KEFIVEX-856632 format. One record per residue (C-alpha): residue number from 1; residue in three letters; x, y, z negated. Coordinates in pm, 1 decimal. Example, Ala and Ser with C-alpha at 12.3 -4.5 7.8 and 13.67 -1.06 7.14 Angstrom:
residues 2
ATOM/1/ALA/1230.0/-450.0/-780.0
ATOM/2/SER/1367.0/-106.0/-714.0
//
This chain:
residues 499
ATOM/1/MET/1010.6/1364.9/3078.9
ATOM/2/LEU/1370.9/1480.2/3041.0
ATOM/3/ALA/1535.5/1445.8/2703.1
ATOM/4/ALA/1689.9/1750.9/2537.5
ATOM/5/PRO/1878.8/1816.3/2214.8
ATOM/6/ILE/1627.1/1820.8/1931.2
ATOM/7/PHE/1772.8/2157.0/1822.6
ATOM/8/ALA/2050.6/2367.1/1965.2
ATOM/9/ARG/2278.3/2278.4/1674.4
ATOM/10/MET/2240.9/1901.0/1699.8
ATOM/11/ASP/2313.1/1636.9/1958.4
ATOM/12/ILE/1998.7/1432.4/1888.4
ATOM/13/GLN/1790.3/1367.9/2196.8
ATOM/14/CYS/1424.6/1464.5/2193.5
ATOM/15/THR/1168.2/1509.5/2470.2
ATOM/16/GLU/1050.8/1854.8/2569.6
ATOM/17/LYS/705.9/1748.3/2454.1
ATOM/18/GLU/833.8/1667.5/2104.7
ATOM/19/LEU/1023.3/1997.4/2087.9
ATOM/20/PHE/704.4/2179.5/2187.7
ATOM/21/ILE/508.4/2016.1/1903.1
ATOM/22/LEU/780.4/2061.7/1639.4
ATOM/23/LYS/808.7/2429.9/1722.9
ATOM/24/LYS/437.1/2470.5/1655.1
ATOM/25/VAL/488.0/2301.8/1315.9
ATOM/26/ALA/775.0/2537.8/1237.0
ATOM/27/ASN/573.4/2845.7/1335.3
ATOM/28/ALA/270.8/2735.6/1129.9
ATOM/29/ALA/495.6/2679.1/825.5
ATOM/30/ALA/648.7/3024.5/869.3
ATOM/31/GLU/302.0/3182.1/877.6
ATOM/32/LEU/218.1/3014.0/545.5
ATOM/33/ASN/563.2/3092.7/403.1
ATOM/34/VAL/601.9/2719.3/332.1
ATOM/35/PRO/953.2/2569.5/373.1
ATOM/36/CYS/935.5/2240.4/561.6
ATOM/37/TRP/1156.6/1970.0/706.1
ATOM/38/LEU/1131.0/1684.3/953.1
ATOM/39/ILE/1225.0/1377.0/750.3
ATOM/40/GLY/1259.4/1001.2/754.8
ATOM/41/GLY/1197.6/758.4/1039.2
ATOM/42/PHE/1175.4/1011.3/1322.9
ATOM/43/VAL/1521.5/1149.5/1242.4
ATOM/44/ARG/1663.4/798.7/1197.2
ATOM/45/ASP/1521.4/671.2/1526.0
ATOM/46/LYS/1639.1/976.2/1720.9
ATOM/47/ILE/1994.5/920.2/1595.1
ATOM/48/ILE/1971.0/550.9/1686.0
ATOM/49/GLY/1815.1/631.6/2024.0
ATOM/50/ARG/1501.7/433.2/1942.1
ATOM/51/GLN/1160.3/534.4/2074.7
ATOM/52/THR/915.6/672.3/1820.3
ATOM/53/LYS/563.1/811.2/1832.2
ATOM/54/ASP/530.5/958.3/1485.2
ATOM/55/ALA/698.1/1205.7/1254.4
ATOM/56/ASP/685.5/1290.5/884.2
ATOM/57/ILE/691.3/1652.1/767.0
ATOM/58/VAL/769.4/1731.6/403.4
ATOM/59/CYS/706.8/2081.4/270.3
ATOM/60/ILE/738.1/2274.5/-53.3
ATOM/61/GLY/370.8/2335.7/-119.0
ATOM/62/ASP/39.2/2211.0/16.8
ATOM/63/GLY/87.5/1953.0/292.4
ATOM/64/ILE/-285.3/1943.5/370.9
ATOM/65/ALA/-297.9/2319.7/421.9
ATOM/66/LEU/2.1/2300.0/653.4
ATOM/67/ALA/-161.5/2021.6/854.8
ATOM/68/ASN/-473.6/2232.7/903.4
ATOM/69/ARG/-270.9/2534.0/1013.1
ATOM/70/VAL/-74.6/2322.0/1262.8
ATOM/71/ALA/-396.6/2170.7/1401.5
ATOM/72/GLU/-530.8/2520.6/1470.0
ATOM/73/ARG/-240.9/2580.3/1708.3
ATOM/74/PHE/-359.7/2313.9/1954.3
ATOM/75/ASN/-644.3/2329.0/2203.2
ATOM/76/PRO/-836.8/2108.0/2170.8
ATOM/77/LYS/-786.6/2114.6/1795.7
ATOM/78/PRO/-701.5/1766.8/1663.2
ATOM/79/ALA/-892.0/1623.6/1369.3
ATOM/80/VAL/-711.4/1636.8/1035.4
ATOM/81/ALA/-732.4/1318.2/832.2
ATOM/82/PHE/-641.8/1399.2/474.7
ATOM/83/PHE/-607.3/1206.6/151.4
ATOM/84/LYS/-652.5/1453.4/-132.2
ATOM/85/THR/-551.0/1206.2/-402.3
ATOM/86/PHE/-208.5/1162.8/-243.8
ATOM/87/GLY/-179.0/1515.4/-105.1
ATOM/88/THR/-114.0/1384.9/246.6
ATOM/89/ALA/-265.9/1467.1/583.9
ATOM/90/GLN/-231.4/1333.6/935.4
ATOM/91/ILE/-299.3/1468.8/1283.1
ATOM/92/LYS/-274.9/1306.8/1625.2
ATOM/93/ILE/-167.6/1529.3/1911.2
ATOM/94/TYR/-328.4/1435.5/2243.9
ATOM/95/ASP/-162.1/1701.7/2461.8
ATOM/96/LYS/41.4/1495.3/2705.8
ATOM/97/SER/157.4/1779.9/2928.2
ATOM/98/GLY/283.5/2033.4/2676.8
ATOM/99/THR/10.8/2279.7/2770.6
ATOM/100/ASP/-326.5/2339.1/2609.7
ATOM/101/ILE/-619.6/2157.1/2766.9
ATOM/102/GLU/-977.1/2291.3/2753.4
ATOM/103/SER/-1178.7/1977.6/2835.0
ATOM/104/PRO/-990.5/1656.1/2752.1
ATOM/105/SER/-1103.2/1341.9/2936.1
ATOM/106/PRO/-1161.7/1008.9/2757.7
ATOM/107/GLU/-843.5/876.7/2923.2
ATOM/108/TYR/-651.3/1174.7/2786.3
ATOM/109/LEU/-782.0/1115.3/2433.6
ATOM/110/SER/-700.5/743.1/2447.4
ATOM/111/SER/-326.8/803.6/2480.7
ATOM/112/TYR/-197.2/1053.6/2227.1
ATOM/113/ALA/162.8/1164.4/2246.8
ATOM/114/PHE/246.1/1215.9/1883.7
ATOM/115/GLU/129.6/1146.7/1528.8
ATOM/116/ILE/238.6/1372.3/1243.0
ATOM/117/GLU/200.0/1313.1/870.4
ATOM/118/PHE/234.4/1601.7/624.1
ATOM/119/VAL/309.4/1578.6/253.7
ATOM/120/GLY/426.4/1812.5/-18.5
ATOM/121/ALA/773.3/1739.1/-158.8
ATOM/122/ARG/743.6/1537.6/-475.8
ATOM/123/LYS/928.5/1349.3/-743.6
ATOM/124/GLU/815.0/1013.9/-877.3
ATOM/125/SER/839.2/807.6/-1193.6
ATOM/126/TYR/729.4/446.1/-1227.5
ATOM/127/HIS/581.8/215.1/-1489.9
ATOM/128/ARG/713.8/-138.5/-1527.2
ATOM/129/ASP/382.9/-309.7/-1444.5
ATOM/130/SER/288.0/-107.9/-1136.8
ATOM/131/ARG/436.8/15.9/-809.2
ATOM/132/LYS/205.9/321.0/-819.6
ATOM/133/PRO/418.5/613.5/-939.5
ATOM/134/ASP/335.1/918.0/-1142.3
ATOM/135/VAL/380.1/1202.6/-895.5
ATOM/136/ALA/470.3/1567.6/-954.3
ATOM/137/PRO/557.4/1851.2/-714.6
ATOM/138/GLY/928.8/1860.4/-642.1
ATOM/139/THR/1209.0/1996.1/-429.2
ATOM/140/LEU/1349.7/1858.2/-104.1
ATOM/141/GLU/1625.6/1699.9/-314.4
ATOM/142/ASP/1362.9/1527.1/-532.6
ATOM/143/ASP/1185.9/1400.8/-221.0
ATOM/144/GLN/1503.5/1263.1/-66.0
ATOM/145/ASN/1593.4/1092.9/-395.2
ATOM/146/ARG/1265.4/899.9/-389.5
ATOM/147/ARG/1321.8/764.4/-35.5
ATOM/148/ASP/1377.6/391.5/1.3
ATOM/149/PHE/1698.5/384.8/208.0
ATOM/150/THR/1974.5/626.6/302.3
ATOM/151/ILE/1883.6/595.2/670.5
ATOM/152/ASN/1530.6/714.3/584.4
ATOM/153/ALA/1639.3/1008.2/365.7
ATOM/154/LEU/1771.3/1224.6/650.9
ATOM/155/ALA/1598.2/1560.4/695.6
ATOM/156/ILE/1615.9/1836.0/956.8
ATOM/157/SER/1520.4/2191.4/866.5
ATOM/158/LEU/1231.2/2357.7/1049.8
ATOM/159/ASN/1294.4/2686.1/867.8
ATOM/160/ASP/1407.1/3009.6/1036.5
ATOM/161/HIS/1723.9/3064.6/833.0
ATOM/162/ASN/1877.5/2722.3/907.8
ATOM/163/TYR/1659.2/2577.0/1184.7
ATOM/164/GLY/1799.4/2244.9/1304.2
ATOM/165/LYS/2032.4/2184.3/1011.4
ATOM/166/LEU/2072.7/1818.5/910.3
ATOM/167/ILE/2043.5/1759.6/535.7
ATOM/168/ASP/2204.3/1422.2/461.8
ATOM/169/PRO/2290.0/1393.6/90.3
ATOM/170/PHE/2343.8/1015.4/96.9
ATOM/171/ASN/2551.2/979.5/416.0
ATOM/172/GLY/2261.2/818.2/598.6
ATOM/173/GLN/2404.2/915.8/935.9
ATOM/174/GLU/2722.8/724.6/853.4
ATOM/175/ASP/2517.6/421.7/744.4
ATOM/176/ILE/2333.3/433.1/1078.0
ATOM/177/GLU/2668.0/430.4/1257.9
ATOM/178/LYS/2780.5/135.6/1040.0
ATOM/179/ARG/2440.7/-31.3/1092.9
ATOM/180/ILE/2386.3/-90.9/721.3
ATOM/181/ILE/2087.2/-75.9/484.5
ATOM/182/LYS/2158.6/90.6/147.5
ATOM/183/THR/1945.6/261.2/-115.2
ATOM/184/PRO/2002.1/630.0/-203.3
ATOM/185/LEU/2006.3/562.3/-577.4
ATOM/186/SER/2072.4/245.5/-780.0
ATOM/187/PRO/1932.6/-49.7/-578.1
ATOM/188/ALA/1822.8/-231.7/-894.7
ATOM/189/GLU/1620.2/72.2/-1002.5
ATOM/190/THR/1490.2/129.1/-648.2
ATOM/191/PHE/1355.8/-225.5/-612.1
ATOM/192/SER/1228.5/-253.7/-967.6
ATOM/193/ASP/1033.5/71.5/-927.1
ATOM/194/ASP/874.5/-30.3/-594.6
ATOM/195/PRO/931.4/-398.9/-516.3
ATOM/196/LEU/777.6/-364.9/-168.9
ATOM/197/ARG/1103.1/-191.8/-73.3
ATOM/198/MET/1269.6/-535.3/-85.2
ATOM/199/MET/1044.8/-649.8/198.5
ATOM/200/ARG/1105.9/-321.2/379.8
ATOM/201/ALA/1485.2/-364.0/352.8
ATOM/202/ILE/1460.1/-703.3/519.2
ATOM/203/ARG/1212.9/-572.1/774.9
ATOM/204/PHE/1442.7/-283.9/877.3
ATOM/205/ALA/1743.2/-515.6/889.9
ATOM/206/THR/1544.5/-744.1/1122.4
ATOM/207/GLN/1396.7/-474.0/1344.9
ATOM/208/LEU/1716.7/-270.6/1378.4
ATOM/209/HIS/1958.0/-565.1/1360.7
ATOM/210/PHE/2135.6/-395.6/1068.4
ATOM/211/SER/2301.3/-572.0/775.8
ATOM/212/ILE/2201.8/-517.2/412.6
ATOM/213/ALA/2478.7/-387.2/185.3
ATOM/214/GLU/2609.1/-652.7/-55.0
ATOM/215/GLU/2510.2/-460.1/-369.5
ATOM/216/THR/2166.8/-389.2/-220.6
ATOM/217/PHE/2103.0/-753.4/-128.6
ATOM/218/HIS/2221.0/-868.1/-471.4
ATOM/219/ALA/1961.4/-634.5/-626.6
ATOM/220/ILE/1690.7/-788.5/-405.9
ATOM/221/LYS/1782.9/-1135.8/-533.6
ATOM/222/GLU/1786.8/-1010.4/-892.9
ATOM/223/ASN/1445.7/-841.6/-857.1
ATOM/224/ALA/1270.0/-1090.1/-626.8
ATOM/225/GLY/1019.7/-1184.3/-897.4
ATOM/226/ARG/896.3/-824.2/-908.6
ATOM/227/ILE/728.3/-878.4/-570.1
ATOM/228/LYS/441.4/-1039.2/-762.0
ATOM/229/ILE/306.7/-697.7/-866.1
ATOM/230/VAL/263.5/-594.2/-500.6
ATOM/231/SER/-71.6/-653.9/-330.6
ATOM/232/GLN/-81.9/-940.7/-83.9
ATOM/233/GLU/-205.9/-708.1/189.7
ATOM/234/ARG/108.1/-490.9/165.8
ATOM/235/ILE/335.1/-796.0/157.8
ATOM/236/SER/167.7/-947.7/463.5
ATOM/237/ASP/185.0/-618.5/650.4
ATOM/238/GLU/563.6/-619.1/610.1
ATOM/239/LEU/578.6/-991.1/688.3
ATOM/240/ASN/391.0/-938.7/1014.6
ATOM/241/LYS/633.5/-661.6/1111.3
ATOM/242/ILE/916.6/-909.8/1058.1
ATOM/243/VAL/731.3/-1168.6/1267.4
ATOM/244/LEU/691.7/-909.9/1546.7
ATOM/245/SER/1061.5/-817.0/1545.9
ATOM/246/PRO/1274.3/-900.4/1851.3
ATOM/247/LYS/1446.6/-1184.8/1662.8
ATOM/248/PRO/1230.2/-1272.1/1358.7
ATOM/249/SER/1459.1/-1554.8/1244.5
ATOM/250/ILE/1691.5/-1287.0/1101.4
ATOM/251/GLY/1419.6/-1173.7/861.5
ATOM/252/PHE/1309.7/-1521.4/756.6
ATOM/253/GLU/1665.4/-1626.0/679.4
ATOM/254/LEU/1708.7/-1312.8/464.0
ATOM/255/LEU/1375.3/-1378.3/292.8
ATOM/256/SER/1490.9/-1732.6/220.2
ATOM/257/LYS/1834.3/-1635.4/85.3
ATOM/258/SER/1689.5/-1353.2/-125.6
ATOM/259/GLY/1440.7/-1577.0/-309.7
ATOM/260/LEU/1141.4/-1380.6/-177.2
ATOM/261/LEU/1022.4/-1651.9/61.0
ATOM/262/GLN/987.6/-1902.5/-222.5
ATOM/263/ILE/743.2/-1662.7/-388.9
ATOM/264/ILE/544.5/-1531.4/-92.9
ATOM/265/PHE/544.5/-1837.9/135.0
ATOM/266/PRO/655.5/-2151.3/-54.2
ATOM/267/GLU/527.4/-2391.0/214.8
ATOM/268/MET/789.4/-2257.6/453.4
ATOM/269/MET/1070.1/-2299.7/199.4
ATOM/270/LEU/979.7/-2668.6/177.4
ATOM/271/LEU/1090.9/-2708.5/538.7
ATOM/272/HIS/1450.7/-2657.4/426.7
ATOM/273/GLY/1697.9/-2941.3/424.7
ATOM/274/ALA/1803.1/-3244.4/626.1
ATOM/275/GLU/1822.3/-3592.3/477.2
ATOM/276/ASN/2027.0/-3894.7/583.2
ATOM/277/VAL/1947.8/-4254.5/483.7
ATOM/278/ASP/2139.4/-4557.1/617.2
ATOM/279/GLY/2289.1/-4346.6/892.7
ATOM/280/LYS/1950.9/-4217.0/1008.3
ATOM/281/GLY/1865.9/-3852.0/953.5
ATOM/282/HIS/1637.2/-3574.8/1064.6
ATOM/283/LYS/1696.3/-3213.1/1161.3
ATOM/284/ASP/1650.4/-2924.4/920.3
ATOM/285/ASN/1291.5/-2827.3/994.9
ATOM/286/PHE/1334.4/-2476.3/854.7
ATOM/287/TYR/1601.2/-2383.0/1107.6
ATOM/288/HIS/1419.3/-2572.9/1381.5
ATOM/289/THR/1109.5/-2363.3/1306.6
ATOM/290/LEU/1314.4/-2043.6/1325.4
ATOM/291/GLN/1452.6/-2150.8/1662.9
ATOM/292/VAL/1102.5/-2222.4/1794.8
ATOM/293/LEU/985.3/-1884.7/1660.0
ATOM/294/ASP/1270.1/-1704.1/1836.1
ATOM/295/ASN/1202.5/-1898.0/2156.7
ATOM/296/VAL/835.4/-1795.9/2149.6
ATOM/297/SER/925.3/-1437.8/2057.5
ATOM/298/ALA/1150.8/-1413.2/2363.2
ATOM/299/LYS/843.9/-1481.3/2580.1
ATOM/300/THR/557.4/-1297.7/2408.0
ATOM/301/ASN/469.9/-1022.7/2159.5
ATOM/302/ASP/151.5/-1207.2/2059.3
ATOM/303/LEU/154.0/-1206.7/1677.4
ATOM/304/TRP/-72.2/-1510.7/1646.3
ATOM/305/LEU/120.4/-1720.8/1895.4
ATOM/306/ARG/428.6/-1639.2/1688.8
ATOM/307/TRP/241.1/-1752.8/1377.8
ATOM/308/SER/158.4/-2080.7/1553.4
ATOM/309/ALA/534.0/-2130.0/1597.3
ATOM/310/ILE/590.0/-2063.0/1226.5
ATOM/311/LEU/322.5/-2313.8/1125.1
ATOM/312/HIS/355.2/-2582.3/1391.8
ATOM/313/ASP/560.5/-2814.6/1166.4
ATOM/314/ILE/444.7/-2679.5/830.1
ATOM/315/ALA/314.5/-3022.1/717.9
ATOM/316/LYS/634.0/-3214.9/788.5
ATOM/317/PRO/750.6/-3208.1/422.2
ATOM/318/ILE/415.5/-3357.7/316.1
ATOM/319/THR/409.5/-3628.7/583.3
ATOM/320/LYS/778.1/-3727.2/576.2
ATOM/321/ARG/837.1/-4103.4/537.2
ATOM/322/PHE/1137.2/-4331.0/584.4
ATOM/323/GLU/1071.5/-4651.7/777.1
ATOM/324/GLU/1331.0/-4927.2/757.2
ATOM/325/GLY/1501.6/-4984.6/1088.9
ATOM/326/HIS/1337.0/-4680.4/1243.2
ATOM/327/GLY/1424.5/-4373.5/1038.6
ATOM/328/PHE/1228.1/-4072.6/923.9
ATOM/329/THR/875.2/-4018.0/1052.8
ATOM/330/PHE/625.1/-3735.0/1021.7
ATOM/331/HIS/314.0/-3914.4/1142.0
ATOM/332/GLY/3.7/-3695.6/1152.0
ATOM/333/HIS/186.5/-3374.5/1060.2
ATOM/334/GLU/-4.3/-3190.4/1332.7
ATOM/335/VAL/-341.4/-3294.2/1182.6
ATOM/336/VAL/-240.0/-3216.9/824.0
ATOM/337/GLY/-78.7/-2891.2/937.0
ATOM/338/ALA/-395.5/-2778.1/1113.9
ATOM/339/LYS/-588.9/-2834.2/789.2
ATOM/340/MET/-334.9/-2621.3/601.6
ATOM/341/VAL/-367.6/-2321.3/833.8
ATOM/342/PRO/-693.6/-2175.3/688.6
ATOM/343/LYS/-561.2/-2205.4/332.5
ATOM/344/ILE/-232.6/-2034.5/420.0
ATOM/345/PHE/-410.9/-1757.6/611.0
ATOM/346/ALA/-652.4/-1703.5/321.0
ATOM/347/ARG/-371.9/-1677.2/66.2
ATOM/348/LEU/-168.1/-1442.9/285.2
ATOM/349/LYS/-479.2/-1229.7/351.4
ATOM/350/LEU/-447.3/-1289.3/725.0
ATOM/351/PRO/-770.5/-1279.7/929.7
ATOM/352/LEU/-995.8/-1583.8/897.9
ATOM/353/ASN/-1145.1/-1536.4/1244.0
ATOM/354/ASP/-1076.2/-1644.9/1600.5
ATOM/355/LYS/-706.2/-1557.9/1551.8
ATOM/356/MET/-677.3/-1811.7/1272.3
ATOM/357/ARG/-875.0/-2068.7/1473.0
ATOM/358/MET/-640.1/-2023.2/1768.5
ATOM/359/VAL/-336.3/-2084.6/1545.2
ATOM/360/GLN/-508.2/-2387.3/1392.9
ATOM/361/LYS/-584.4/-2525.8/1738.7
ATOM/362/LEU/-226.2/-2484.0/1860.1
ATOM/363/VAL/-86.3/-2650.0/1547.8
ATOM/364/ALA/-326.1/-2942.6/1596.7
ATOM/365/LEU/-240.7/-2984.8/1965.6
ATOM/366/HIS/128.9/-2897.5/1976.8
ATOM/367/LEU/241.1/-3260.9/2021.9
ATOM/368/ARG/-9.2/-3349.0/2293.3
ATOM/369/PRO/162.0/-3211.2/2605.0
ATOM/370/ILE/495.5/-3362.0/2500.4
ATOM/371/SER/333.5/-3698.4/2420.1
ATOM/372/LEU/183.1/-3702.1/2769.2
ATOM/373/THR/534.0/-3701.9/2915.2
ATOM/374/LYS/602.5/-4035.5/2746.0
ATOM/375/GLU/323.5/-4229.4/2916.2
ATOM/376/ASN/144.6/-4271.3/3243.6
ATOM/377/ILE/-40.6/-3940.6/3269.9
ATOM/378/THR/-405.2/-4019.5/3337.5
ATOM/379/ASP/-666.9/-3773.8/3456.9
ATOM/380/SER/-862.3/-3857.3/3141.8
ATOM/381/ALA/-575.6/-3749.2/2912.1
ATOM/382/ILE/-530.3/-3427.1/3108.3
ATOM/383/ARG/-904.8/-3355.6/3100.2
ATOM/384/ARG/-912.2/-3397.0/2722.4
ATOM/385/LEU/-614.1/-3165.9/2674.5
ATOM/386/LEU/-765.9/-2899.1/2898.6
ATOM/387/PHE/-1103.3/-2928.2/2727.3
ATOM/388/GLU/-967.1/-2914.2/2372.4
ATOM/389/ALA/-719.1/-2632.7/2442.2
ATOM/390/GLY/-966.4/-2429.4/2649.5
ATOM/391/ASP/-849.3/-2074.5/2719.1
ATOM/392/ASP/-548.4/-2126.3/2490.4
ATOM/393/ILE/-384.9/-2385.6/2717.5
ATOM/394/ASP/-120.3/-2142.0/2845.3
ATOM/395/SER/-30.5/-2043.9/2488.3
ATOM/396/LEU/-10.8/-2411.5/2393.5
ATOM/397/MET/224.3/-2487.0/2681.3
ATOM/398/LEU/444.7/-2190.8/2586.5
ATOM/399/LEU/463.1/-2317.6/2226.3
ATOM/400/CYS/543.2/-2671.6/2338.2
ATOM/401/ASN/815.6/-2550.1/2570.4
ATOM/402/ALA/965.3/-2346.0/2283.5
ATOM/403/ASP/954.4/-2658.6/2064.2
ATOM/404/ILE/1224.6/-2823.7/2275.8
ATOM/405/THR/1533.1/-2732.9/2069.9
ATOM/406/SER/1753.2/-3040.4/2105.9
ATOM/407/LYS/2127.4/-2983.6/2153.2
ATOM/408/ASN/2138.3/-3289.6/2379.8
ATOM/409/ARG/2138.9/-3136.8/2727.3
ATOM/410/GLN/2029.0/-3456.1/2901.1
ATOM/411/LYS/1737.2/-3493.3/2660.8
ATOM/412/VAL/1630.9/-3131.7/2717.5
ATOM/413/LYS/1660.4/-3175.7/3095.1
ATOM/414/ARG/1440.3/-3486.3/3082.5
ATOM/415/TYR/1182.5/-3314.5/2863.1
ATOM/416/LEU/1164.5/-3010.8/3089.7
ATOM/417/GLU/1126.4/-3223.2/3403.1
ATOM/418/ASN/844.9/-3426.6/3244.4
ATOM/419/PHE/688.9/-3108.6/3113.4
ATOM/420/GLN/680.6/-2969.5/3464.9
ATOM/421/LEU/505.7/-3287.5/3578.0
ATOM/422/VAL/239.2/-3237.2/3309.9
ATOM/423/ARG/190.4/-2877.0/3426.5
ATOM/424/GLN/145.9/-2992.4/3785.1
ATOM/425/ARG/-110.0/-3256.0/3684.9
ATOM/426/MET/-294.8/-2998.1/3473.1
ATOM/427/LYS/-312.4/-2766.2/3770.8
ATOM/428/GLU/-452.5/-3042.0/3992.2
ATOM/429/VAL/-717.1/-3154.0/3740.6
ATOM/430/GLU/-811.7/-2794.4/3652.4
ATOM/431/GLU/-864.9/-2707.4/4018.9
ATOM/432/LYS/-1083.7/-3014.2/4058.7
ATOM/433/ASP/-1282.2/-3013.0/3732.6
ATOM/434/HIS/-1266.2/-2649.1/3602.4
ATOM/435/LEU/-1244.1/-2763.3/3241.1
ATOM/436/ARG/-1101.4/-2460.9/3058.4
ATOM/437/SER/-1439.3/-2311.0/2972.6
ATOM/438/TRP/-1635.5/-2626.6/3043.5
ATOM/439/GLN/-1935.7/-2737.4/2840.9
ATOM/440/PRO/-2119.6/-3067.7/2900.8
ATOM/441/PRO/-2431.7/-3022.7/3121.2
ATOM/442/ILE/-2655.0/-3172.1/2848.6
ATOM/443/THR/-2707.4/-2953.6/2540.2
ATOM/444/GLY/-2808.5/-3056.4/2191.4
ATOM/445/GLU/-3134.9/-2864.3/2238.5
ATOM/446/LEU/-3222.1/-3073.8/2545.2
ATOM/447/ILE/-3146.4/-3396.3/2357.9
ATOM/448/MET/-3376.7/-3296.2/2070.3
ATOM/449/GLN/-3650.9/-3188.5/2308.9
ATOM/450/THR/-3627.7/-3509.1/2517.8
ATOM/451/PHE/-3648.4/-3747.4/2221.9
ATOM/452/GLY/-3849.1/-3537.4/1976.6
ATOM/453/LEU/-3562.4/-3511.7/1729.2
ATOM/454/GLN/-3461.6/-3261.6/1462.7
ATOM/455/PRO/-3094.1/-3170.8/1415.1
ATOM/456/SER/-2943.6/-3501.1/1304.8
ATOM/457/LYS/-2661.2/-3751.5/1346.8
ATOM/458/PRO/-2811.0/-3925.5/1657.5
ATOM/459/VAL/-2812.4/-3590.6/1843.1
ATOM/460/GLY/-2439.9/-3550.5/1780.3
ATOM/461/LEU/-2367.4/-3910.4/1875.9
ATOM/462/ILE/-2545.2/-3874.5/2210.4
ATOM/463/LYS/-2386.1/-3537.8/2285.8
ATOM/464/ASP/-2034.7/-3662.8/2202.3
ATOM/465/ALA/-2088.8/-3979.5/2409.2
ATOM/466/ILE/-2186.1/-3771.6/2715.5
ATOM/467/ARG/-1881.5/-3547.0/2671.7
ATOM/468/ASP/-1644.4/-3842.9/2632.1
ATOM/469/ALA/-1792.7/-4023.9/2932.6
ATOM/470/ILE/-1729.1/-3720.8/3153.9
ATOM/471/LEU/-1378.0/-3661.1/3017.7
ATOM/472/ASP/-1290.3/-4030.2/3062.0
ATOM/473/GLY/-1420.2/-4030.8/3419.5
ATOM/474/ILE/-1696.7/-4283.5/3346.8
ATOM/475/ILE/-1962.2/-4051.4/3489.6
ATOM/476/SER/-1951.2/-3746.9/3714.2
ATOM/477/ASN/-1957.6/-3397.7/3572.0
ATOM/478/ASP/-2311.3/-3314.3/3687.8
ATOM/479/TYR/-2656.8/-3287.4/3531.9
ATOM/480/GLU/-2817.3/-3594.1/3692.1
ATOM/481/SER/-2536.1/-3832.1/3596.5
ATOM/482/ALA/-2525.1/-3692.7/3244.7
ATOM/483/TYR/-2905.3/-3716.7/3207.8
ATOM/484/ARG/-2909.8/-4084.6/3309.3
ATOM/485/PHE/-2625.7/-4156.6/3069.4
ATOM/486/MET/-2816.4/-3977.2/2792.2
ATOM/487/ILE/-3123.1/-4198.6/2845.1
ATOM/488/ASP/-2911.3/-4515.9/2832.6
ATOM/489/LYS/-2718.7/-4405.3/2526.2
ATOM/490/ALA/-3039.4/-4310.1/2344.8
ATOM/491/ALA/-3191.0/-4649.9/2424.0
ATOM/492/SER/-2893.6/-4819.8/2253.5
ATOM/493/LEU/-2994.2/-4621.4/1943.3
ATOM/494/ASN/-3360.9/-4726.8/1978.1
ATOM/495/LEU/-3459.0/-4379.6/2092.4
ATOM/496/HIS/-3692.0/-4318.8/2384.3
ATOM/497/ALA/-3797.5/-4010.5/2573.0
ATOM/498/ILE/-4131.3/-3870.2/2463.7
ATOM/499/GLU/-4403.6/-3835.3/2724.9
//
């Protein structure tokens, strides 16, 4: 759809669809005699030229009532989600064409065009031990004063007498042009009142590739300890937005320099630093991790694959040793790191489900494909890798490829050539053995039934022996071969099939 000036008086580009919706908001506000403004992120992103799917409306009066009146202007009428305690309401507009639709299809409802949040203008005051403010009705000026950053305090009038006028009391438009993050009021007061704003400053700087003003960043460092009063869920939500940014290393470096990372993710801070003993050193694993994260991020938006990049070397500080004549080693860091994943996810309030298990698996296996390039690649080794990685093999290979960060071009060239050889062998073995979703043809239930056993150690021993025999190529991957092997293995344990 063609872009058009958001209002006749401003050179901010907006789609015809967005203009259509905003006009309905303006008309509904006029009916209620409620002054209102478009404010915050929508205005910022339109000035930047960044795509956005949501808008915030602030009004002098009842935001919930305004939301209901706006909803009535659409057919079909969107549901109004409201939060009486906070005086906010939200509607999702599903009209994709700019015309009213009588009978929306499921496909139509699954792809809404716009999300609008309504709130009454307010002023806030904070207590030292909480980021939850005392709230009172206020003016537009009060509402802009409480905004986190100048670039988010911009407002555009939706009122008849000055429709389209930009209200920019803190020179936010200039800060957008300078690509800088600043607070409207004193940064020390801003971050002390609501410490989550420190995370948001770094998140916006990362997402928008802006810099943080010197005074503002100094206030973050001075108030970093205040982040402890913020719930872990809110911290992790901002952290995940940083992880999902185009170049997340920007955010993690700012988190590190600000002192926030030491508080919210100390394990990652331990990766910092390179050491040199007797002329033998190791790379700085913090900056190596950031490079791997950026490499992965250039290839995928998968949050959990990005987290696997963050955590792939997380156990190196714990496993670091210096061996005379050899140098620094990190033996077993992949095993120790995999054990750390559930604890880190639990503390960060990240999901302890299949997403966590995928990250744990990739951390555990991230050295395997590279280690295969250093030896004669057997079908058995490839089978085991395919079996253990399962459906995550492509993600594992992407992570391993991203892990090649050496500045030695010849070394990188050799790694990539060997890596390609591993990929080719994987393709050949996969086509032959179909191991990604493979399960051994003999189940634990069949073993128990055959030998009259209850769940016990011998059942696991027999099952594992059958699996290993197939993966090592000792027996064929078929029921008859596996059954005969089961009988022989059971006999070595003094177990015999019941009649």
